[in-house]
C-alpha positions in Angstrom: 5.2 -10.4 -2.8 8.7 -11.7 -2.7 9.9 -8.0 -2.8 8.3 -7.6 0.7 8.5 -11.1 2.2 12.1 -12.1 1.3 13.7 -9.2 3.2 11.2 -9.6 6.0 12.1 -13.3 6.4 15.8 -12.2 6.7 14.8 -9.6 9.2 12.8 -12.0 11.3 15.8 -14.3 11.4 17.9 -11.7 13.2 17.6 -12.5 16.9 16.7 -9.0 18.1 14.2 -8.1 15.4 11.2 -10.3 16.2 10.5 -8.2 19.3 9.8 -5.2 17.0 7.7 -7.1 14.4 4.4 -8.9 15.2 5.2 -12.2 13.4 1.6 -13.5 13.9 0.3 -10.5 11.9 2.9 -11.0 9.2 1.9 -14.7 8.9 -1.7 -13.7 8.7 -1.1 -11.7 5.5 1.4 -14.0 3.7 0.2 -14.9 0.3 -2.5 -12.3 0.1 -0.8 -10.1 -2.5 -0.3 -6.4 -2.5 0.2 -3.4 -4.6 2.4 -0.4 -5.1 1.0 3.0 -5.7 3.0 5.6 -7.5 1.8 9.1 -8.4 2.0 11.0 -11.6 2.7 14.6 -10.5 2.8 17.8 -12.6 5.1 20.4 -11.0 4.0 24.0 -11.7 5.2 27.4 -10.7 2.4 27.5 -8.1 2.9 24.0 -6.6 2.0 20.6 -7.9 -1.0 18.7 -9.2 -1.3 14.9 -8.5 -2.7 13.3 -11.7 -3.1 9.8 -10.2 -6.7 9.0 -9.5 -6.8 5.9 -7.4 -8.6 4.9 -4.2 -6.1 4.8 -1.3 -8.0 4.2 2.0 -10.0 1.1 2.9 -13.4 2.6 2.4 -12.5 4.0 -1.0 -11.1 0.6 -2.1 -14.2 -1.2 -0.9 -16.4 1.3 -2.7 -14.4 0.8 -5.9 -14.7 -3.0 -5.6 -18.5 -2.7 -5.1 -18.7 -0.3 -8.1 -19.9 2.5 -5.8 -17.0 4.9 -6.3 -17.1 8.3 -7.8 -13.9 9.3 -9.7 -14.5 13.0 -9.0 -13.6 12.5 -5.3 -10.0 11.8 -6.3 -9.6 15.2 -8.0 
């Protein structure tokens, strides 16, 4: 999480920036971890196909954690 938190700490130290960032919400999520999602994409003559099959919204992630997801919905 240093990738996110270190620059954020520097930003919050700038006198004008805290009025744009809810510091209480930031503190609430410190130490909880995170993830970065990158897509594998095939570019074709007709457009593109996203090959990455991963849940992205809260409900999909919760379904995956519960073992209730269906991979076909990511096609």
